[in-house]
N, C-alpha and C positions, 0 to 999 in steps of 0.2 A: 635402484633400478627402476626405470619407467615401465609402466604397464605395457604389455604387448598385445593383449586381447581385450578389445574395447567394443561395447555395445553403443552404436550411434543411433540417436533418436532424432528424426528429421520430420517434424510436423508441418504440413501445409495448412491452408485454410479449410480444405475439404478432403485431405488424405494424409497418410502417415507412412513413412518409410523407416524400417528398422534393418540394421546391418550389424553383424558381428565381424569385426575386422581384426585379423591376426597379423601383425606387421603391416603389410600392404596387400594382404589377401583377404577377400571377403569369403568367409567360411559358412555363413548362413545369412538369410535375408527374408524379409517379408514386405510386400507393398500392400497396404490396406486402403482400399478405395472408398473410404467413408470418413466423415469428420472425426478427428481424434477423440472428441468427447463421446462418440458412439462406439469406440473401438476397444473398450476396456477388456472384454473377454478375449479378443484376438491378441492383445498385448500380454495378458496373463498366460495364454497358451504358448506364446512365442518364448517367453523368458522362463518358463517353468523348469526346464532342464538346462538352461544356458549357464556356461561358466565364463565369467569375464572378470577382468581386473579393474575396470572402471566403466562408467557410463558417460557418454558425451551427449549433451542435449543442445541441439541447435536453438539459439535464441535470436529471433529476427531483429529485435531492437533492444540494445543494452542501455539506451539513454546515456546520461552523463556519468552514471555511477559504475557501469560495467563496460570497461573499455578493453578487456582482454579476457581470454579463457580463465575461469575462476572456479575453484572448488566451492560447492554450495554450502552455505551456512545461513544463519538467521539474517545476517545483513544482506546477503545475496537475494534471499527470498523477498525481503522488503523492497529491494531495488527492482526486482522483476515485477512485483505488484504495482509499483509506481509507473513502470513502462507500459502497462497494459493499454492505456489510452492512446499511446503513440502508434501502436500497431494492433488495433483491436481484432483484426482478422487472424492474428498469429500468436501473440504473446500469451493470451489466456490458454491456448492449447498447450504451450510449453509448460505453463504453470501447473495445469492439471496433470500432464504426463509426469512431471517431476514429482508431484505428490504421490501419484500411483507407483512409480518405479522406485522411489526411495523406500516405499513400504514393501515392495516385492523383492528388492535387492538392497537390503539395509547395510550390508557388510562391505560394500565397495564404495570408493569415492564417486560422487556425481559432479560432473564439471559442466557448467554452462559456457557455451561457446558463441559469443555474439557475432552475428553477421556484420555488425557495424564496426567491429574491431579492425578489420582490414583498412577501413577508411579513417581511422582515428587520427592519422597524421596528415590529413588533408591540409594543404596550405591555407592560411587564413583567408586569402582572397577568394578561394574556391568554396570555403565552407560558410562564408558570411552572407547573410541575407540583408539587403538594403532596407532594413526596418528600423523604427525608432530604437535607440540604444536602451531605453528603459524596458522595452518589450524583450529585446534580445537577452538582456542581463537577468531579468526577473524570471523568464520562462525558458531559458536556454534554447532560444530559437536559432537553429543553425542547420547546415546540411550534415546529415549523418552518413548517408549512403548505405546500401544493402547488398545482398548476394555476395558477401565477402568471401565465404568459403568456396563458392564456385569460381570467383575471380582468382583466388589464391592458387587453386589447383590448375586453372587454365594457364596462368603465368608460368607456373613450374613446368608444365608439359610443353608449352610453347618454347621455352628456353631449351628444353631437351631436344625438341624436333629441329630447332634452328641451329643447335650446336653452339650456343652462346650462353654466357652466364646471365641470370636474370637482372643483375645489377648494371648490366650494360645495354639493356633493351628499353626502347620506347614502344609501347604496345597500345593498340586499341582493342578492347575486349567487349564483345556483345553477348550478354547472357539473355537468351531469348527463350521464354517458357510461358507458363501461365502468368507469372509476373516477369517483366522484362526490364533490364537496365543495362547501361553501357558504362564503361570505365576507361579512363586514360591512366596508364601505368608507366611510370618512369623509375628505373632503377629498382624494380620490384615493389614499388610503393604506389598507392593510389594518389593521383594528383588532381583528379576531377572525376565526377560521376553524375549520372542523370537523376537518380533518386535523391530525395532531400531529407526533410524533417520527418516525413513518413514515407511508406512504400507506395504512395499514390502519385508522386511527381515523376515527370520524365516521359519515357516512351509509352506509346499505346500498348495495352496488354490484352489478355483474354477477356476479362470482364471489367477491368479498371480503366479509367479514362486516360491516365497519364496527365501531362500538363495541359491545362486549359486556362483561359483568361479569368483571373480571379474577379475582375470586374463583372463578368457575365454571371458568376455565381452570386455575387452580392446583389445584382439586379434581380435574379430569380427569387432570392430571399426577400429583398426589400419590397418587391411588387406583389409578394404573396403568391407567386406561382407554385412554389413548392415550400414545404417546411424543412426544418433542419434534418429530421430523421429521413425524410424522403430524398433529400439531396445527398446525404451520406450513402444511403442504400443505392441510389442511382449511380454515383461515382464509383463505388466499389463493386457492385454486382450486376449492373445492367448497361455498362458502357463498353468501350474497347471493341474487340472483334464481335462480341455478341450484340452490342448496341448498334453498330453500323450495319451488320448483316441482317440482324433480326432473326437469324436461324441457328447460328453456331458460334461457339467460342474456340473451336478447334481448327487450327490452320490446315490440318490434313484434310478435313472435310471441305474447307473453303477452297483449297487448291484443287481438289477433285471437282467441286462444283464449277469452279472457274473454267476448267478444261471442258466441261459439258456445256459451256455457253451461258452460265449464270452471271449476268452483268453485275448484280449486287455483290456476289461473292468476289468477283474480280476487283471491283472498286474497293471493297473492304481490305483485300490483301494489298492493293496499291497504296492505300492510306497507311496501313501498318508499315510497309516497307519504307515509305517516305519518312514516316516519323522516326524509324530506327536510323535511317541515314542522317536525318537532321540532328539527332542526339549525338551520333558518332562524330559528325563534323564539328559540333559545338565543343565537345570535350577535347577534340584534336588540337584546339587552340591552346591547350595547356601543355602541349608537348613541343620539344625542340624539333622533332622529326617523327615520322611514323616508320618503324621497322617492320611491323606486321599487323595484320588485322586477324583477330581470333574470334571464331564463333563457338559458343558453347550453350548449354541449356538444352532442353528437349527439342525445341524448334531449331536452334542453331546447329544441333548435331544431326537431327533426323529429317530436316526439311531442306534439301539442297536447292529447291526452287526459291526459297526465301533468301538463302545465302547468296545465290546468284544475283537476284534482283537488287539486294542491298549493295553488294560489291560493285556491280555494273554501274550503279549510280553515283559512285564515289570517285570518279575520274579526277576531280579537282584535288584529291589527296594522293593521286598517283596509283590508285587501286583500280584493278581491271576485273572483268568478269571472265567468262569461259572457264568456269571452275569445274573440277572433277565432281561427279555426283556420288562417287564411292564413299561409303560410310562404315566400312568394316573395322577401321581402327583410326586412332588419332593420326592426322596427316597434314602435310602441306597440300592444299587442293588447287592452288594456282599453278601456273607455269613456273617451272624452276627458275627461269630467267626473269620473272616478273620483278618490276622495280620494288613493289611492296608485296611480299608474300601474304597469301591468305591461308589460314589454318582452320581446321575443325578439331575440337577437343571434346570428347565425351565428358559431361559433368560428373565428377566423382566427389560430391560433397561429403560422402561418408568417409573417404580417405583423408580429406582435409580436416574433418571434425575429429577423427581419431588422432591425427598428428597433433592437433591443437590441444586435445585433452592430455596427450602423453607429455606435453611440455610442462604441465603444472601438477600432475599427479605423481606422487613418489611411492605409491603402494607397490611392494614387490610382487612380481608375477607369481601366480600359484604354481 
């Protein structure tokens, strides 16, 4: 019997979400607004009296070794350690929380659930970088893709809302949050996505740059304008919404300031929306058709202004604006007669993580 009560552990770079999932009901939760490394006491307090059958740990990057949800053992720990350099903002947090929670909850299975697993079956033409073969083969340079648990849930809910089976749908999905990426899904499988070898490629994000000309970065290094550490810090922590606006990495604040006449905030949001549209149009080329556009993630769910601007600019794909601004539940937010429906789906990574863990853990329920 698969476990029915699962603790899900979802670390970001600067926050941590914990949920206790019983079936598909969240019975307890905590959102800790500090880096996971600083949240030890909060984690201890949350799990002190918790009863669960398994623990599901979100792992942003599984590398080549972890390609599916896997019960933790020594081999898995080694693979996680090797993946730290691929997602240095995220994987070390998972590693530290795994160490803490296996000590606090030693009698239940711990399952790592890679975000990259959803994209494991990417077609070769979509996952291959046009780099020297000796580089690709020696260092496993390829597109991995991320936000897999969010995409998996969004696809499931979109199919339910549209009343069609997932294996018969071609979807564009935009996960817009602090980290943003888009995905083309055909038959329930990822066939193209904007993030690549690391979570830095693709759409513009809150503090991350997204895709920029690699030649520009080489020039900055070669000319001595920045060092390697400064370049990495700038791309990960001082770019995106924050870098362009100079004031905020929060779309809620930038939309508010735009309405108040702040030209810098309006320009920042226009660039963000343009970059999302650009990535959606790019991955759409991997689909035979577009049956729906799905917005998810914190921004995709809770910022109707962004969804409207993105959809309105995708007329070339048959997508239209004039979307509903209601966000009380997952819904089709375009006109019911629209050629391409537009949907909004609340991101429920905790439910996706719990389902993934349940597929590989066989511990009987207590």
